[in-house]
Structures are given as structure tokens and as C-alpha cells.
C-alpha positions in Angstrom: 49.1 -13.3 48.2 46.4 -11.6 46.2 46.7 -14.1 43.4 46.6 -17.1 45.8 43.4 -15.7 47.4 41.8 -15.2 44.0 42.7 -18.7 42.9 41.3 -20.1 46.1 38.1 -18.2 45.7 37.5 -19.4 42.1 38.4 -23.0 43.2 35.8 -22.8 46.0 33.2 -21.4 43.6 33.9 -24.3 41.1 33.5 -26.9 43.9 30.1 -25.3 44.9 29.0 -25.3 41.3 29.9 -29.0 40.9 28.2 -30.0 44.2 24.9 -28.2 43.1 25.1 -29.9 39.7 25.6 -33.3 41.3 22.7 -32.6 43.7 20.2 -31.9 40.9 21.7 -34.7 38.8 20.8 -37.3 41.5 17.3 -36.0 41.7 16.8 -35.8 38.0 18.0 -39.4 37.6 15.3 -40.8 39.9 12.7 -38.0 39.6 9.9 -40.4 39.1 10.5 -41.8 42.6 10.3 -38.3 44.1 7.1 -37.6 42.2 5.4 -40.8 43.1 6.3 -40.7 46.8 5.3 -37.0 47.1 2.0 -37.6 45.5 1.4 -40.7 47.7 2.1 -38.7 50.9 -0.1 -35.9 49.7 -3.0 -38.3 48.9 -2.6 -39.9 52.4 -2.8 -36.4 54.0 -5.9 -35.6 52.0 -7.7 -38.8 52.9 -6.7 -38.4 56.6 -8.0 -34.8 56.7 -11.3 -35.7 55.1 -12.1 -39.1 56.7 -10.9 -38.4 60.2 -12.0 -34.7 60.5 -15.7 -33.9 60.5 -16.6 -30.4 59.5 -17.5 -28.0 62.4 -19.6 -24.9 61.8 -19.8 -21.8 64.0 -22.1 -18.9 64.2 -23.0 -16.2 66.7 -25.7 -13.9 68.0 -25.4 -10.8 70.1 -27.6 -9.4 72.9 -27.4 -6.3 75.0 -27.7 -6.7 78.8 -28.1 -3.4 80.6 -26.5 -4.2 84.0 -23.5 -3.2 86.1 -20.3 -5.2 86.1 -21.1 -7.3 89.2 -24.5 -8.3 88.0 -23.3 -8.8 84.4 -21.2 -11.9 85.4 -24.2 -13.5 87.0 -26.4 -12.9 84.0 -23.7 -14.3 81.6 -23.6 -17.5 83.6 -27.4 -17.8 83.4 -27.2 -18.0 79.6 -25.9 -21.6 79.8 -28.0 -22.6 82.8 -29.7 -26.0 82.6 -33.1 -24.3 82.7 -32.3 -22.3 79.5 -30.7 -25.3 77.8 -33.7 -27.5 78.6 -36.0 -25.0 76.9 -33.6 -24.9 73.9 -33.7 -28.7 73.7 -37.5 -28.9 73.8 -38.0 -26.1 71.3 -35.6 -27.6 68.7 -36.5 -31.2 69.6 -32.8 -32.1 70.2 -31.8 -35.6 71.4 -28.7 -34.4 73.2 -28.6 -33.5 76.9 -28.8 -29.9 78.2 -25.2 -30.2 79.4 -24.1 -31.3 75.9 -25.8 -28.2 74.4 -24.2 -26.0 77.0 -20.7 -27.3 75.9 -21.4 -26.1 72.4 -22.0 -22.5 73.6 -19.4 -19.9 74.5 -20.4 -16.6 76.0 -18.1 -13.6 75.9 -18.4 -9.9 76.7 -17.2 -7.6 73.9 -14.7 -4.9 75.1 -16.2 -4.6 78.6 -19.4 -3.3 77.1 -23.0 -4.4 77.6 -22.9 -6.4 74.3 -22.7 -10.1 74.9 -21.7 -12.5 72.1 -23.1 -16.1 72.1 -21.0 -18.4 69.9 -22.3 -21.9 69.0 -20.5 -24.7 67.2 -22.1 -27.7 65.7 -21.6 -30.3 63.0 -24.7 -28.9 61.2 -24.5 -25.3 60.1 -28.3 -24.8 60.3 -28.5 -26.4 63.7 -25.8 -24.1 65.0 -27.8 -21.1 63.9 -31.0 -22.4 65.5 -29.3 -23.1 68.8 -27.8 -19.6 68.9 -31.0 -17.8 68.2 -33.2 -19.9 70.4 -30.7 -19.6 73.3 -30.8 -15.8 73.1 -34.6 -15.7 73.0 -35.0 -18.3 75.8 -32.5 -16.4 78.0 -34.5 -13.1 77.4 -37.8 -14.7 78.4 -36.6 -16.9 81.3 -34.2 -14.4 83.0 -37.2 -12.2 83.6 -39.1 -15.0 85.2 -36.2 -16.3 87.3 -34.4 -13.0 88.3 -37.1 -10.5 87.4 -34.6 -8.9 85.1 -36.1 -7.4 81.8 -33.2 -5.3 80.5 -32.2 -7.7 77.7 -32.4 -6.8 74.0 -31.7 -9.0 71.0 -29.1 -7.1 69.0 -28.4 -9.3 66.0 -29.6 -12.8 65.0 -27.2 -15.6 64.1 -26.8 -16.4 60.4 -26.1 -19.8 58.8 -22.3 -20.1 58.2 -21.6 -22.9 55.7 -17.8 -22.6 55.9 -16.3 -25.1 58.4 -14.1 -23.4 61.0 -11.7 -26.4 60.8 -11.2 -26.1 57.0 -7.8 -24.4 57.5 -6.7 -27.3 59.6 -7.4 -29.7 56.8 -5.4 -27.6 54.3 -2.6 -27.5 56.8 -2.5 -31.3 57.2 -2.4 -31.7 53.4 0.5 -29.1 53.1 2.5 -30.8 55.9 2.0 -34.2 54.2 3.2 -32.8 50.9 6.3 -31.3 52.5 7.2 -34.4 54.4 6.6 -36.5 51.3 8.9 -34.3 49.3 11.7 -34.4 51.9 11.4 -38.1 52.5 11.4 -38.9 48.8 14.5 -36.8 48.2 16.2 -38.5 51.1 15.3 -41.9 49.7 16.7 -41.0 46.3 20.0 -40.0 47.8 20.0 -43.2 49.9 19.6 -45.2 46.7 22.4 -43.2 45.0 24.7 -43.9 47.9 24.1 -47.6 47.7 24.7 -47.6 43.9 28.3 -48.7 43.4 28.5 -48.2 39.7 30.7 -45.5 38.5 29.2 -43.5 35.6 31.3 -40.4 35.7 34.9 -39.8 34.6 35.6 -37.9 37.8 34.5 -40.8 40.0 36.9 -43.1 38.1 39.8 -40.7 38.6 39.0 -40.4 42.3 39.1 -44.2 42.7 42.2 -44.9 40.6 44.1 -41.8 41.5 45.2 -41.2 37.9 43.7 -39.1 35.1 41.5 -40.7 32.5 43.0 -40.3 29.1 40.1 -41.8 27.1 36.9 -43.8 27.3 36.5 -47.2 25.6 33.1 -47.7 24.2 31.1 -50.9 24.4 32.8 -53.1 21.8 30.0 -55.7 21.9 27.4 -53.2 20.8 29.7 -52.0 18.1 30.3 -55.5 16.7 26.6 -56.2 16.7 25.8 -52.9 14.9 28.6 -53.6 12.3 27.4 -57.2 11.8 23.8 -55.9 11.1 25.0 -53.2 8.7 27.1 -55.8 6.7 24.1 -58.1 6.5 22.0 -55.3 5.2 24.6 -54.4 2.6 24.8 -58.0 1.4 21.0 -58.2 1.1 20.9 -55.0 -0.9 23.7 -56.3 -3.2 21.8 -59.5 -3.7 18.6 -57.6 -4.7 20.6 -55.5 -7.2 22.1 -58.5 -8.8 18.7 -60.2 -9.1 17.2 -57.1 -10.7 20.0 -56.8 -13.2 19.5 -60.4 -14.4 
């Protein structure tokens, strides 16, 4: 029983080894197809990510609002109020509406503290910085006039961030295109191999005929042509020797 299990184990290992060799042999045979299709898919992903995805920049400023929790919510809503946004529009000479400017702004409270973060996204890095800083300053001045609240301090100004926040998405699209192109190209290569009915291996011939192959007959036509060429060359050399001796 032990010998049979050992023989079966080595037989299975040999089969696995043969299957892996055939797998790589198929890819190696048409490697240029895999390379071209993968490069084409990656190029399409690169063009798609650059042509259809505009860069978006984000920056933020922070302010301190010294108020209790109930009043804090009201003050945070005031930051994106149309009155504040209209002032931002006029100061920066923007063509967009106050509602559109408000949609670019996100106001969050940091860890239930009195520190409020104002995030601004825009297609222009400098404009995003300007909108964030002007919004904070406009809120500080207008909230005192509207609600008679003066406990607002500017904590940190927004800086210009020249790195798009959607850059990672572009790289992800290119990577996905590369992987899909590689998988599709390998699948296409195996499809071509399955449609190829020529038998170029001794094992395939044995499987089809059901008998072992004793020997392989080479291409006789090529041998005859090569023999004919060699005999012609020998005759020419003999003729040259005879001529030189005379």
C-alpha cells in the first residue's frame, strides 16, 4: 500500500509539472500578443484617467468658535450662509453663484472641540486657498454684525495644495486597466491555442493515435533541397579547381 501511494504521489507531481510547463509554453509562444494587448489596455486607462478626470485640489483653514454645543451648531451653519458666500464672491470676483461656492465648502468640528475646520475643493489650487481664507475672515466679520457674536478667532490659514486629491483614483484606473488587459490577453492567447488544430508535440500525437511514437520523420523536402544546394556548390568548387589547374 505504501509503494502504491508513493507512486501515485509522484505521478500527480509529474502531471502538475507538465501542466505548468504547458501553461507557460502557450504564453511564451504568443508572448507578443500578451504584451501588445496589455500595453494597449494600459494606454487606454491612462488616456481615460487624464482626459475624463479633471484635477481637484483641496485645502483647509481652521477657526476657533468659543460657544457652547447648542450655539455651536447654529454658528457652523452660518459659515455657508448666502450672506457670507455673497461676500466671498464679491471679494474674489467670482463668476459662480453663492450656492455653488457653498457646495465647495465642508465645515466640520474637530473632536467635539471649539476648533472648526473649513475644507474647500476647487479645480484651481490657488482659488481653493483664497476661498477658504476669505470665507473664514468673512464669517468672523459678518457673524458679529448678524448675531452680535465676536468670540471667533482665526487659528491657521489655508495653504496652497498643488497635489490633486483625485490623483490616487487616476493611478487606480491605470492599474485596473493593466490587470484587465493582462488577464484578457492571456485568455485570448489560450483561446487561439485551443483553436489551433496542429499537433506540434509527440505527446499530442500519442494521445490522438493511442499508440507510442517510435520515431519522428523529418521534412524530406527540406533535406532534398539542402542536399541539392550542397551538390551544386561542390560541382562549382570542382569546376573552379579544374580551371585553375589548367
